[in-house]
C-alpha positions, 0 to 999 in steps of 0.5 A: 744131406750134406757130405759128411764132414768127417770120417772116424779116426781122423784127429779133430783138426782135419774136420772140415767145418763148420761142424757139428762136433759132439764131446762123447766123454762129456755127453756120456758123462751128462746121460749118466748124470741126469740118470742118476740125479733122476733114481731116488725120485719117482720121476722118469725122463721123457727126454725132449728130441727138439733139442737132439733130434736123433733115434741114435741119442734117444735110444741111448737115452732109453738105455739109461732109464728114459721112458720116452721121448717127447716132441714138439712136432709130428715130423720129428714125432715121425723121424723118432717112430722110423728111428725105432722109437716106441714112445712119443708124446708130442708136448704140443698142440697139433693143430690141422687135419693132415698133421693129426692124420700123420700122427694117428698113423704112427700109432700103428707103429709106436705108442703117440699121444699129444697137448690140447688146450680147446675143446675143439682141439679134441674133436679134432683128435678124436675124428683122426683117431677114429678115422685111423681105427687107432686111440691117442693119448691125449694129455691137458696142457695147464698154464703153470706160468709160461704165457704160452698155451695151456688152459688155466689150472683147476676146473677148466682143465678138470673139464677139458680132461672128461671131455677126453675121458669120455671119448672111445677114441682117445685116452686120457694121458694125464696133464702138461705143465710145463714153465719154459721161461723160468728154466733160464731166470737167472736167480736161483731163489726167483727160478725157485719160486717160480716152479713152487707156483707150477708145482701148485697148479700142477697138484691142485689140478691133479686133486681136481681130478682125482675128486672127479674119479679121473686117474692122472696117469702122467704129470709132465714138464720140468726142463734143464734148468729145473728138473731137480725141483719138479723131481723132488715135488712128490707131483711131477712123473715125467721130467722132460729136460733135452739140453742137459745132453748138450748144454750150451753158454746161455744155460752157462749164465744160470745162477746155481747153473745146471750140474751137466758139462757142456759137450757140444760144440761148433767147429770152425776155422780161422780164415783170416788173421788179416787184422791185428788183434782179430781172426776170423773163423767160418762160422757166423749166423748160418752157423749158429743161432744168436738169439741167446747171444754170441757163442762162447770161446776158450779164454783169452778170445771173444766173438764179437760179431756174426755175418751169414758167414764170418766169425769176428773174434777179438784176441784178449791175451796176444795170443792170436790163433793160427791161420788154418787152425781149428777153434771150438765154440760154444752156442748160446742155444744148443737147439737150434744150433743142432737143427742147422746141421745134417751130422753130429761128430763124435770125438774122443781124446782128440780123434773122430769116434762116430758120425750120427745123422741129425735125423729130424733135421728142419722137422718143423711140420 
């Protein structure tokens, strides 16, 4: 791990940069808001760790009613379980005997599960669970429009669920019905139509499972961009939103953007003012991904270009930041931004209040 970029009590302008800064007031507002929005529904939050990668944040979410966490990788599940999180779902297919053995081993200290979309994955999970002397929870992933992973809704999903339920080493946990591409559809009516299709596919599959005598304890999916629709459907039981805690510039571009505040920033230092109308900061490609565009800056400034360690900002209003000044940048995509840092620097009222490790940084396996 890198040396912490700050110490509690420091002023924000003293933080070493680039640094991952968390505005604690906005962050806590987001956690409280999600809990309040889900309270009137039957859906519970299973927050997505791929965003925050932190057992500390997972515990703060649990304190507000989250039933567990979901992850994309076994290594993320390990970081959570070792950090004291007791209910973890890998919302992904896990392929490879070594990865499955690691996941099954975690079942000694936490309830863990995974997703499948092929009977060969079921057989492999069964073998890993049997070798570990544990039972693994398995969900059938259905394709609800993402066009990535997932078996077809309806009879193909039911057949896979029956195979899981027949295994003495596995527990049929339900279905995974996540439409990730819909999260960033800009037009609200188009976004809603996409999720209507996902809800219909999930509903039909649950009904057909029940016709075959199979309960479906979990219908999981949804994300920050659409969670309200899935939660109100009466079909989804678990909401897998993650970005809501932090937000980013890409979500801000959605029509009818999610009702959360920007809490996550990359703090950068102005390292050059040699060119008229331009300042250069010490945060480029290595500090932030640009898959969702360049970061946003405060009004009057526009981030227009990045190289490995430099970010070029054009001054639009004639007020150029001073050499050495610290500037908050709003990243385009929060999840991979977090994965570039070892520490969250929690700030409140302009002062550093806490430092939290990004425990699952780099957890790709």
